[in-house]
TITI-714892 format. One record per residue: z, x, y of N, C-alpha, C, CB in turn; chain; residue in one letter; residue number from 1. Coordinates in Angstrom, 2 decimals, always signed. Glycine has a CB too. Example, Ala and Ser with C-alpha at 12.3 -4.5 7.8 and 13.67 -1.06 7.14 Angstrom:
BEGIN
- +7.80|+13.19|-5.69|+7.80|+12.30|-4.50|+7.80|+13.20|-3.30|+9.05|+11.31|-4.47|A|A|1
- +7.08|+12.85|-2.25|+7.14|+13.67|-1.06|+7.87|+12.90|+0.03|+5.72|+14.08|-0.60|A|S|2
***
This chain:
BEGIN
- +156.41|-148.28|+21.22|+157.38|-147.00|+21.12|+156.10|-145.75|+21.51|+158.25|-146.80|+19.19|A|M|1
- +156.85|-145.35|+22.67|+156.18|-144.50|+23.25|+156.83|-143.20|+22.45|+156.28|-144.62|+24.86|A|T|2
- +155.64|-141.79|+22.90|+155.70|-140.26|+22.86|+155.42|-139.47|+23.79|+155.04|-139.80|+22.06|A|F|3
- +156.10|-138.12|+23.41|+155.74|-136.93|+24.39|+154.30|-136.87|+24.49|+156.28|-135.49|+23.92|A|D|4
- +153.60|-136.83|+23.33|+152.38|-136.31|+23.31|+151.66|-137.37|+22.38|+152.37|-134.77|+22.84|A|S|5
- +150.37|-137.00|+22.32|+149.27|-137.47|+21.29|+149.15|-137.02|+20.19|+148.14|-137.36|+21.62|A|F|6
- +148.80|-137.23|+19.33|+148.94|-136.80|+17.81|+149.13|-137.64|+16.79|+149.91|-136.03|+17.62|A|G|7
- +148.96|-136.82|+15.39|+148.60|-137.78|+13.95|+150.27|-137.65|+13.05|+146.88|-136.81|+12.71|A|D|8
- +149.84|-138.40|+12.69|+151.59|-138.78|+11.45|+151.01|-136.68|+10.35|+151.14|-141.66|+9.34|A|W|9
- +152.06|-136.01|+10.53|+152.17|-135.10|+9.43|+153.13|-135.41|+8.42|+152.44|-133.87|+9.88|A|S|10
- +152.62|-135.04|+7.04|+153.85|-135.17|+5.60|+154.50|-133.92|+5.99|+153.18|-135.11|+3.63|A|P|11
- +153.41|-133.04|+6.71|+154.38|-131.48|+5.83|+155.31|-131.52|+7.49|+152.95|-129.15|+5.29|A|A|12
- +155.33|-131.96|+8.29|+156.28|-132.21|+9.38|+157.22|-133.14|+8.93|+155.67|-132.68|+10.62|A|L|13
- +156.67|-134.12|+8.65|+157.38|-135.32|+8.40|+157.73|-135.92|+9.57|+158.51|-135.13|+7.62|A|D|14
- +156.54|-136.18|+10.54|+156.72|-135.89|+11.94|+155.24|-135.86|+12.38|+157.57|-134.48|+12.24|A|G|15
- +155.35|-136.02|+13.68|+153.71|-136.30|+14.84|+153.89|-134.66|+14.93|+153.81|-137.56|+16.99|A|I|16
- +152.57|-134.84|+14.56|+151.63|-133.20|+14.61|+151.71|-133.52|+15.94|+149.79|-132.83|+13.82|A|E|17
- +151.96|-132.33|+17.27|+151.54|-133.17|+18.71|+149.81|-132.31|+18.92|+153.06|-132.72|+20.47|A|P|18
- +149.18|-132.86|+19.75|+147.48|-132.68|+20.27|+148.06|-132.16|+21.29|+146.24|-134.04|+20.59|A|F|19
- +146.99|-130.64|+21.57|+147.25|-130.10|+23.11|+146.43|-130.84|+23.79|+146.95|-128.55|+23.48|A|D|20
- +146.56|-131.34|+25.00|+145.71|-131.87|+25.69|+146.07|-132.83|+26.35|+144.85|-132.13|+25.13|A|G|21
- +145.07|-133.38|+27.22|+145.49|-135.22|+27.30|+144.97|-135.90|+26.55|+145.18|-136.07|+28.48|A|G|22
- +144.85|-137.70|+26.95|+144.13|-138.33|+25.83|+142.65|-138.30|+25.90|+144.53|-139.70|+25.70|A|A|23
- +142.11|-138.34|+27.15|+140.38|-138.03|+26.35|+140.24|-136.98|+25.74|+139.09|-137.87|+27.27|A|A|24
- +141.04|-135.61|+25.99|+140.87|-134.64|+24.92|+141.09|-135.06|+23.43|+141.78|-133.57|+25.20|A|A|25
- +142.09|-135.41|+23.25|+142.88|-136.05|+21.95|+141.40|-136.99|+21.51|+144.67|-137.22|+22.43|A|W|26
- +140.99|-138.28|+22.21|+140.19|-139.02|+21.67|+138.74|-138.26|+21.28|+140.10|-140.12|+22.56|A|L|27
- +138.39|-137.52|+22.50|+137.22|-136.79|+22.30|+137.61|-136.13|+20.22|+137.14|-135.27|+23.91|A|R|28
- +138.36|-135.72|+20.38|+138.67|-135.08|+18.97|+138.53|-135.67|+18.28|+139.67|-134.65|+18.60|A|T|29
- +139.21|-136.58|+17.93|+139.20|-137.65|+16.86|+138.26|-138.33|+17.02|+140.22|-138.47|+16.73|A|R|30
- +137.18|-138.58|+18.03|+135.92|-139.45|+17.92|+134.84|-138.18|+16.93|+135.20|-140.00|+19.86|A|T|31
- +135.64|-136.49|+17.13|+133.92|-135.76|+16.76|+134.55|-136.25|+14.89|+133.50|-133.07|+17.34|A|D|32
- +136.17|-135.67|+14.83|+136.29|-135.98|+13.20|+135.56|-136.84|+12.90|+137.52|-136.40|+12.64|A|R|33
- +135.65|-138.28|+13.36|+134.73|-139.39|+12.31|+133.45|-139.20|+12.11|+134.65|-140.80|+12.74|A|W|34
- +133.00|-138.65|+13.46|+131.20|-138.16|+13.81|+131.00|-137.06|+12.28|+130.95|-136.83|+15.94|A|I|35
- +132.05|-135.93|+12.15|+131.88|-135.16|+10.94|+131.81|-135.62|+9.98|+132.58|-134.44|+10.71|A|A|36
- +132.96|-137.09|+9.77|+132.82|-137.72|+8.48|+131.84|-138.27|+7.93|+133.48|-138.45|+8.36|A|A|37
- +131.11|-139.16|+8.82|+130.54|-139.68|+8.73|+128.91|-138.17|+8.14|+130.83|-140.66|+9.99|A|C|38
- +129.16|-137.36|+8.54|+128.07|-136.40|+8.95|+127.79|-135.50|+7.03|+128.89|-135.04|+10.64|A|A|39
- +129.46|-135.47|+6.72|+129.35|-135.53|+5.47|+129.17|-136.40|+4.20|+129.98|-135.14|+5.40|A|N|40
- +128.92|-137.94|+4.77|+128.85|-138.97|+3.55|+126.83|-138.90|+3.30|+129.70|-141.01|+4.20|A|G|41
- +127.06|-139.73|+2.57|+125.57|-140.17|+2.42|+124.37|-141.01|+3.75|+125.77|-141.22|+1.20|A|P|42
- +125.39|-141.37|+4.21|+124.18|-142.28|+5.66|+124.89|-141.15|+7.07|+124.82|-144.99|+6.15|A|R|43
- +124.85|-140.50|+7.27|+124.91|-139.74|+8.76|+124.64|-140.40|+9.66|+124.12|-138.68|+9.03|A|P|44
- +125.51|-140.46|+10.88|+124.90|-141.07|+11.93|+123.91|-140.50|+12.55|+125.67|-141.34|+12.76|A|L|45
- +122.58|-141.32|+12.80|+121.05|-140.42|+13.88|+121.23|-139.89|+14.93|+119.88|-141.25|+14.51|A|A|46
- +120.47|-139.03|+15.43|+120.99|-138.83|+16.90|+121.16|-139.78|+17.69|+120.28|-138.11|+17.61|A|G|47
- +120.45|-140.86|+18.08|+120.73|-141.69|+19.14|+121.79|-142.17|+18.73|+119.81|-142.63|+19.51|A|R|48
- +122.21|-142.83|+17.52|+124.01|-143.28|+17.01|+125.03|-142.09|+17.62|+124.29|-143.23|+14.90|A|D|49
- +124.74|-140.90|+17.93|+125.67|-139.92|+17.54|+125.86|-139.88|+19.01|+125.25|-138.54|+16.60|A|L|50
- +125.18|-140.07|+19.98|+124.71|-139.89|+21.67|+125.74|-141.05|+22.07|+122.70|-140.28|+22.19|A|A|51
- +125.38|-142.51|+21.43|+125.90|-143.68|+22.01|+126.96|-143.31|+21.37|+125.31|-145.09|+21.86|A|F|52
- +127.93|-142.80|+20.42|+129.32|-142.82|+20.19|+130.09|-142.29|+21.26|+129.63|-142.15|+19.03|A|V|53
- +129.65|-140.52|+21.43|+130.23|-139.90|+22.03|+130.21|-140.43|+23.15|+129.98|-138.88|+21.94|A|R|54
- +129.30|-141.31|+24.19|+129.00|-141.53|+25.56|+130.61|-142.45|+25.58|+127.23|-142.44|+25.95|A|S|55
- +130.93|-143.07|+24.41|+131.56|-143.74|+24.73|+133.33|-143.62|+24.99|+131.10|-144.42|+24.04|A|L|56
- +133.39|-142.27|+24.98|+134.78|-141.48|+25.26|+134.73|-141.33|+26.69|+134.96|-139.93|+24.49|A|V|57
- +135.80|-141.46|+27.45|+135.66|-141.47|+29.04|+136.05|-140.11|+29.15|+136.65|-142.58|+29.99|A|P|58
- +136.19|-139.84|+30.39|+136.39|-138.09|+30.97|+137.80|-138.59|+31.03|+135.51|-137.28|+32.76|A|D|59
- +138.17|-139.08|+31.51|+139.94|-139.39|+31.84|+139.94|-140.84|+31.44|+140.61|-139.21|+33.74|A|D|60
- +141.62|-140.48|+30.60|+142.49|-141.54|+30.25|+143.66|-141.38|+30.72|+142.61|-141.75|+29.00|A|L|61
- +144.27|-141.85|+31.41|+145.72|-142.12|+32.13|+146.33|-142.79|+31.23|+145.80|-142.92|+33.50|A|D|62
- +147.04|-142.75|+29.94|+147.51|-143.65|+29.39|+148.92|-143.08|+28.64|+146.44|-144.23|+28.57|A|V|63
- +149.91|-143.72|+28.40|+151.44|-143.24|+27.85|+150.83|-142.96|+25.90|+153.09|-145.06|+28.16|A|T|64
- +151.29|-141.93|+25.54|+151.07|-141.76|+23.87|+151.87|-142.59|+23.68|+151.33|-140.40|+22.99|A|P|65
- +151.49|-143.58|+22.72|+151.57|-144.84|+22.63|+151.50|-145.33|+20.53|+150.14|-145.41|+23.80|A|T|66
- +152.66|-145.26|+19.60|+152.12|-145.58|+18.46|+151.18|-146.84|+18.18|+153.11|-145.62|+17.74|A|Y|67
- +149.98|-146.08|+17.32|+148.63|-147.14|+17.02|+148.85|-147.38|+15.94|+147.12|-146.73|+17.10|A|V|68
- +148.74|-148.71|+15.40|+148.99|-148.79|+14.05|+147.63|-148.40|+13.35|+149.53|-150.21|+13.66|A|H|69
- +146.21|-149.10|+14.34|+144.90|-148.70|+13.99|+144.46|-149.61|+13.04|+144.80|-147.35|+13.51|A|H|70
- +144.70|-150.19|+12.24|+144.39|-151.46|+11.31|+144.94|-152.80|+11.54|+144.82|-151.19|+9.99|A|D|71
- +145.52|-152.98|+12.55|+146.40|-154.02|+13.15|+145.21|-155.25|+13.12|+147.11|-153.54|+14.85|A|L|72
- +145.49|-156.31|+12.31|+145.02|-157.35|+12.00|+145.58|-157.96|+11.16|+144.04|-157.28|+11.78|A|K|73
- +145.17|-159.85|+11.59|+146.23|-160.47|+10.85|+146.47|-160.12|+9.48|+146.04|-161.76|+10.86|A|T|74
- +145.55|-160.07|+8.27|+145.90|-159.44|+6.75|+146.93|-158.19|+6.60|+144.50|-158.87|+6.11|A|A|75
- +147.41|-157.31|+7.34|+148.34|-156.55|+7.89|+149.66|-156.76|+8.55|+147.79|-156.08|+8.55|A|N|76
- +149.82|-158.16|+8.91|+151.11|-158.57|+9.45|+151.51|-159.42|+8.39|+151.11|-159.26|+10.88|A|C|77
- +152.83|-159.71|+8.79|+154.09|-160.89|+8.15|+154.44|-161.56|+9.32|+155.68|-160.20|+7.41|A|V|78
- +154.08|-163.34|+8.78|+154.66|-163.80|+9.79|+155.79|-164.65|+9.52|+153.81|-164.36|+10.49|A|F|79
- +156.18|-164.67|+10.43|+157.98|-165.96|+10.37|+157.48|-166.82|+11.31|+160.02|-165.25|+11.10|A|L|80
- +158.14|-167.98|+11.05|+158.08|-169.24|+12.12|+156.40|-168.62|+13.02|+159.99|-169.26|+13.50|A|D|81
- +155.65|-168.30|+12.80|+154.40|-168.27|+13.71|+154.20|-167.07|+14.82|+154.41|-169.60|+14.49|A|G|82
- +155.02|-166.12|+14.18|+155.76|-164.84|+14.85|+155.88|-163.70|+14.54|+156.77|-164.89|+14.99|A|E|83
- +155.06|-162.98|+15.35|+154.61|-161.47|+13.89|+156.17|-161.01|+13.46|+153.51|-159.41|+14.80|A|V|84
- +156.49|-160.56|+12.25|+157.99|-160.15|+12.07|+158.47|-159.17|+11.35|+158.65|-161.02|+11.62|A|S|85
- +156.59|-158.86|+10.93|+156.33|-157.07|+9.83|+155.01|-156.67|+10.17|+156.29|-157.18|+7.70|A|G|86
- +154.78|-155.23|+9.86|+153.34|-154.63|+9.77|+153.55|-154.03|+8.20|+152.94|-153.28|+11.14|A|L|87
- +152.30|-153.72|+7.57|+152.58|-152.88|+6.68|+150.87|-152.70|+7.04|+153.40|-153.32|+5.10|A|F|88
- +150.76|-151.39|+5.99|+149.21|-150.53|+5.97|+149.76|-149.43|+6.90|+147.57|-151.47|+6.74|A|D|89
- +150.35|-149.05|+7.11|+150.70|-148.18|+8.38|+150.18|-146.70|+7.77|+152.57|-148.24|+8.86|A|L|90
- +149.10|-146.47|+7.24|+148.25|-144.99|+6.71|+147.64|-144.93|+7.51|+147.38|-144.77|+5.48|A|G|91
- +147.18|-145.29|+8.53|+145.88|-144.70|+9.56|+146.71|-144.96|+11.18|+143.99|-145.95|+9.35|A|E|92
- +148.15|-144.82|+11.08|+148.75|-144.73|+12.60|+148.30|-143.34|+12.78|+150.55|-144.97|+12.87|A|G|93
- +148.44|-143.84|+14.44|+148.62|-142.33|+15.04|+148.97|-142.31|+16.44|+147.31|-141.45|+14.92|A|V|94
- +149.03|-141.61|+16.88|+149.94|-141.51|+18.36|+149.26|-141.59|+19.28|+150.71|-140.34|+18.72|A|I|95
- +148.45|-142.48|+20.46|+147.52|-142.76|+21.01|+147.43|-143.42|+22.07|+147.00|-143.11|+20.41|A|G|96
- +146.08|-144.21|+22.77|+146.42|-145.22|+23.66|+146.53|-146.69|+23.54|+145.72|-145.07|+24.47|A|D|97
- +147.71|-147.14|+23.17|+147.94|-148.83|+23.26|+146.52|-149.51|+22.70|+148.26|-149.43|+25.11|A|P|98
- +145.62|-149.84|+23.84|+144.90|-150.80|+23.68|+144.51|-150.44|+22.41|+143.97|-151.04|+24.64|A|I|99
- +144.17|-149.26|+21.79|+143.51|-149.54|+20.34|+143.70|-149.99|+19.71|+143.30|-149.05|+19.65|A|E|100
- +144.96|-150.21|+19.97|+145.79|-151.26|+18.73|+144.77|-152.52|+18.60|+147.66|-151.98|+19.34|A|N|101
- +144.64|-153.08|+19.72|+143.61|-154.54|+19.91|+142.18|-154.36|+18.94|+143.00|-154.72|+21.86|A|L|102
- +141.71|-153.10|+19.01|+140.05|-152.64|+18.55|+139.79|-153.46|+17.57|+139.72|-151.06|+17.97|A|A|103
- +140.36|-153.60|+16.50|+140.72|-153.99|+14.84|+141.04|-155.71|+14.56|+142.36|-153.03|+14.34|A|R|104
- +141.49|-155.82|+15.44|+141.98|-157.47|+15.54|+140.57|-158.24|+15.66|+143.08|-157.88|+17.12|A|A|105
- +140.59|-157.67|+17.29|+139.38|-158.51|+18.46|+138.17|-158.16|+17.28|+139.00|-157.52|+20.59|A|V|106
- +138.16|-157.77|+16.91|+136.43|-157.62|+16.23|+136.90|-158.41|+14.97|+135.61|-155.66|+15.76|A|W|107
- +137.68|-158.63|+14.50|+138.38|-159.07|+13.04|+138.03|-160.62|+13.43|+140.38|-158.63|+12.71|A|D|108
- +138.87|-161.33|+14.59|+138.72|-162.31|+14.54|+137.69|-162.72|+15.61|+139.81|-162.77|+14.50|A|L|109
- +137.08|-162.19|+16.23|+136.00|-162.82|+17.06|+134.65|-163.17|+15.63|+135.43|-161.45|+18.57|A|A|110
- +134.39|-161.76|+14.81|+133.26|-162.35|+13.82|+133.71|-163.35|+13.18|+132.73|-161.46|+12.78|A|T|111
- +135.13|-164.03|+13.13|+135.45|-165.25|+12.12|+135.06|-166.22|+13.51|+137.39|-165.40|+11.26|A|F|112
- +135.76|-165.93|+14.22|+135.65|-167.42|+15.41|+135.63|-166.58|+16.63|+137.23|-168.78|+15.49|A|D|113
- +134.75|-166.55|+17.80|+135.05|-166.16|+19.33|+136.01|-166.75|+19.76|+134.07|-166.40|+20.28|A|V|114
- +136.19|-167.93|+19.59|+137.77|-168.29|+20.55|+138.99|-167.95|+19.61|+137.99|-170.23|+21.04|A|D|115
- +139.04|-168.21|+18.72|+140.79|-167.13|+18.46|+140.64|-165.80|+18.55|+141.60|-167.17|+16.81|A|L|116
- +139.77|-165.20|+18.65|+139.73|-163.86|+20.14|+139.69|-163.90|+21.45|+138.65|-163.07|+20.25|A|A|117
- +139.18|-165.06|+21.92|+139.57|-165.01|+22.78|+141.11|-165.95|+23.38|+138.46|-165.11|+23.21|A|V|118
- +141.72|-166.58|+22.48|+143.16|-167.22|+22.11|+143.70|-165.57|+22.22|+143.37|-168.26|+20.25|A|R|119
- +143.37|-164.83|+21.40|+144.54|-163.64|+20.97|+144.43|-162.76|+22.42|+144.03|-162.49|+19.27|A|F|120
- +143.28|-162.33|+23.00|+143.73|-161.94|+24.28|+143.96|-161.91|+24.79|+143.77|-161.77|+24.79|A|L|121
- +143.96|-163.92|+25.25|+144.65|-164.39|+26.48|+146.16|-164.28|+26.28|+144.25|-165.87|+26.82|A|R|122
- +146.60|-164.33|+24.94|+148.01|-164.57|+24.64|+148.59|-163.05|+24.82|+148.24|-165.28|+23.03|A|A|123
- +147.85|-161.81|+24.62|+148.03|-160.15|+24.93|+148.52|-160.45|+26.33|+146.46|-158.98|+24.87|A|Y|124
- +147.20|-160.86|+27.20|+147.16|-160.36|+28.32|+148.55|-160.70|+29.26|+145.89|-160.80|+28.84|A|E|125
- +149.12|-162.31|+28.77|+149.96|-163.05|+28.96|+151.38|-162.14|+28.68|+149.64|-164.26|+28.16|A|G|126
- +151.43|-161.71|+27.23|+152.91|-161.06|+26.94|+152.74|-159.89|+27.77|+153.33|-160.62|+25.25|A|A|127
- +151.85|-159.51|+27.79|+151.87|-157.50|+28.33|+151.86|-158.11|+30.10|+149.62|-156.01|+27.67|A|A|128
- +151.35|-159.13|+31.01|+151.43|-159.05|+32.22|+150.65|-158.30|+32.75|+152.39|-158.84|+32.55|A|G|129
- +149.61|-157.88|+32.32|+148.54|-156.96|+33.17|+146.63|-157.40|+32.15|+149.30|-154.62|+32.91|A|A|130
- +146.37|-157.26|+32.72|+144.55|-157.24|+32.27|+144.47|-156.17|+31.64|+143.29|-157.17|+33.49|A|E|131
- +143.51|-156.37|+30.04|+143.08|-155.57|+29.63|+141.64|-154.71|+29.73|+143.37|-155.96|+28.88|A|I|132
- +141.67|-153.19|+30.03|+140.76|-152.99|+30.43|+139.78|-153.57|+29.01|+140.79|-151.58|+30.99|A|P|133
- +138.86|-153.76|+29.78|+137.37|-154.34|+28.72|+136.80|-153.10|+28.27|+135.90|-155.29|+29.63|A|R|134
- +136.11|-152.76|+29.40|+135.25|-151.62|+28.81|+135.74|-150.84|+27.62|+135.00|-150.62|+29.83|A|D|135
- +137.35|-150.50|+28.56|+137.63|-149.24|+27.21|+138.03|-149.78|+25.88|+138.98|-148.13|+27.54|A|R|136
- +138.11|-151.75|+25.71|+138.83|-152.09|+24.40|+137.30|-152.19|+23.99|+140.06|-153.56|+24.23|A|L|137
- +136.14|-152.21|+24.35|+134.80|-152.50|+24.22|+134.46|-151.23|+22.95|+133.91|-152.37|+25.88|A|R|138
- +135.00|-150.23|+24.06|+135.06|-148.66|+23.34|+135.51|-148.32|+22.54|+135.42|-147.79|+23.76|A|S|139
- +136.53|-148.90|+22.41|+137.16|-148.45|+21.17|+136.90|-149.42|+19.68|+138.74|-148.41|+21.56|A|Y|140
- +136.51|-150.97|+19.60|+135.67|-151.57|+18.66|+134.60|-150.53|+18.57|+135.18|-153.01|+19.06|A|V|141
- +133.96|-150.12|+19.01|+132.62|-149.35|+18.99|+133.06|-148.06|+17.79|+132.14|-148.66|+20.85|A|L|142
- +134.16|-147.39|+18.37|+134.48|-146.42|+18.00|+135.36|-147.04|+16.34|+135.25|-145.66|+19.30|A|L|143
- +136.03|-148.14|+16.10|+136.36|-148.20|+14.71|+135.35|-148.72|+14.07|+137.49|-148.90|+14.41|A|D|144
- +134.37|-149.42|+14.52|+133.25|-149.41|+13.73|+132.70|-148.09|+13.51|+132.32|-150.23|+14.26|A|L|145
- +132.53|-147.25|+13.97|+132.37|-146.18|+13.30|+133.27|-145.53|+11.97|+132.37|-145.46|+14.26|A|V|146
- +134.76|-145.94|+11.92|+135.35|-145.53|+11.22|+135.04|-146.35|+10.06|+136.48|-145.38|+11.65|A|V|147
- +134.65|-147.65|+10.33|+134.35|-148.35|+9.04|+133.32|-148.40|+8.46|+134.53|-149.40|+9.03|A|I|148
- +132.07|-147.72|+9.20|+130.86|-147.10|+8.58|+131.18|-145.92|+8.25|+129.70|-147.04|+9.35|A|W|149
- +131.93|-145.03|+8.16|+131.98|-143.94|+7.51|+132.87|-144.32|+5.97|+132.63|-142.82|+8.56|A|E|150
- +133.71|-145.52|+5.96|+134.23|-146.19|+4.84|+132.84|-146.83|+4.07|+135.40|-147.35|+5.35|A|Y|151
- +132.45|-147.51|+4.75|+131.16|-148.28|+4.00|+130.63|-147.81|+2.78|+129.95|-148.28|+4.82|A|A|152
- +129.58|-146.68|+4.19|+128.69|-145.84|+3.41|+128.64|-144.84|+1.69|+128.60|-145.02|+4.40|A|V|153
- +130.22|-144.92|+2.09|+130.59|-144.31|+0.47|+131.15|-145.09|-0.41|+131.55|-143.19|+0.39|A|R|154
- +130.86|-146.17|-0.37|+131.33|-146.84|-1.18|+129.96|-146.92|-2.07|+132.04|-148.07|-0.60|A|Q|155
- +130.23|-147.75|-3.67|+129.06|-147.76|-4.43|+129.31|-149.14|-4.83|+128.87|-146.64|-5.59|A|T|156
- +128.03|-150.19|-4.64|+127.05|-149.81|-3.93|+127.81|-149.81|-2.10|+125.67|-150.96|-4.34|A|P|157
- +127.21|-149.33|-1.50|+127.78|-149.50|+0.22|+127.60|-150.69|+0.39|+127.03|-148.72|+1.51|A|P|158
- +128.78|-151.03|+1.11|+128.95|-152.63|+1.69|+127.62|-152.74|+2.93|+130.89|-152.90|+2.59|A|W|159
- +126.75|-152.25|+3.06|+125.30|-152.33|+4.36|+124.40|-151.79|+3.44|+125.32|-151.21|+6.09|A|I|160
- +123.38|-152.47|+4.24|+122.27|-152.40|+3.43|+121.26|-150.85|+3.87|+121.43|-153.97|+3.68|A|G|161
- +120.24|-150.85|+4.50|+119.61|-149.27|+5.04|+119.70|-149.91|+6.42|+117.72|-148.56|+4.45|A|D|162
- +120.45|-150.82|+6.95|+120.49|-150.83|+8.58|+121.03|-149.35|+8.90|+121.62|-152.15|+9.31|A|E|163
- +120.53|-149.27|+10.72|+121.09|-148.53|+11.03|+122.68|-148.30|+11.58|+120.35|-148.35|+11.51|A|S|164
- +123.35|-147.97|+12.06|+124.41|-147.87|+12.49|+124.47|-148.77|+13.72|+124.68|-146.57|+12.62|A|F|165
- +123.93|-148.50|+14.69|+123.45|-149.62|+15.92|+123.25|-150.73|+15.29|+122.06|-149.35|+16.78|A|E|166
- +122.52|-151.18|+14.42|+122.22|-152.31|+14.10|+123.36|-153.30|+13.15|+120.98|-152.04|+13.50|A|S|167
- +123.69|-152.20|+12.48|+124.92|-153.13|+11.63|+126.03|-153.29|+12.43|+125.52|-152.45|+10.23|A|W|168
- +126.50|-152.64|+13.66|+127.85|-152.86|+14.60|+126.96|-153.95|+15.82|+128.65|-150.94|+15.46|A|A|169
- +126.21|-154.08|+15.84|+125.57|-155.19|+16.46|+126.00|-156.42|+15.87|+124.15|-155.09|+16.38|A|T|170
- +126.33|-156.78|+14.64|+126.36|-157.64|+14.21|+128.38|-158.29|+14.30|+125.49|-157.27|+12.91|A|T|171
- +128.99|-156.94|+14.68|+130.38|-157.17|+14.97|+130.39|-157.42|+16.54|+131.33|-155.89|+14.49|A|F|172
- +129.54|-156.38|+17.80|+130.24|-156.30|+18.98|+129.70|-157.29|+19.67|+130.23|-155.07|+19.65|A|I|173
- +128.54|-158.42|+18.81|+128.05|-159.20|+19.92|+129.60|-160.04|+19.73|+126.30|-160.13|+19.71|A|S|174
- +129.76|-160.51|+18.89|+130.58|-161.97|+19.30|+131.84|-161.25|+20.12|+131.23|-163.10|+17.67|A|P|175
- +132.10|-159.73|+19.63|+133.24|-159.38|+20.73|+133.04|-158.96|+22.29|+133.95|-158.24|+20.18|A|V|176
- +131.69|-159.25|+22.69|+131.08|-159.48|+24.17|+131.21|-160.49|+24.87|+129.88|-159.44|+24.26|A|D|177
- +130.86|-161.49|+23.24|+131.48|-162.89|+24.40|+132.94|-162.90|+24.20|+130.88|-164.74|+23.97|A|V|178
- +133.48|-163.02|+23.63|+134.89|-163.40|+23.17|+135.62|-162.46|+25.18|+135.49|-162.29|+20.88|A|A|179
- +135.37|-160.72|+24.83|+135.33|-160.51|+26.80|+134.99|-161.16|+27.87|+134.61|-159.67|+27.28|A|L|180
- +134.17|-161.98|+27.79|+133.60|-162.49|+28.69|+134.42|-163.70|+29.46|+132.43|-162.81|+28.13|A|T|181
- +135.54|-164.29|+28.64|+136.45|-165.21|+28.95|+137.24|-164.65|+30.50|+137.47|-165.35|+27.57|A|Y|182
***
């Protein structure tokens, strides 16, 4: 489903609150919002991690605003006869870059079984009829890991030990990097 502008769901509007600016500006704002959320938590991102995360946001992004589930993974899908027949857990949905929809599914699958992630990516490319922009997908995986990091460090006890963001994220991005080389 495509839209006229990038944005977030607004309960007050009962619709999309559009974001002024293009895709890259929207993504920079969203990234900064998650960085700020991390800064307000018990384990803010270190300076090196901040620079790394900000470097992932492209200067230019030419995409059509599309619904992004942002938590698309097998656990949030309903299957009927081997096909996705429904989705739930729509609370993180945004209007953004459709490639972002692949991020959580790819790192979720790759950390379980790289071959499953490869099969998923190939099936997506076959259905879409176009090659996935791998650098962009990798950036979205890492940005999604910032979202997970922010949530994980707020938990009691935190899901993660005393690792830095970079060390923790490597656990997930390493198998993704392998999957993206198919």
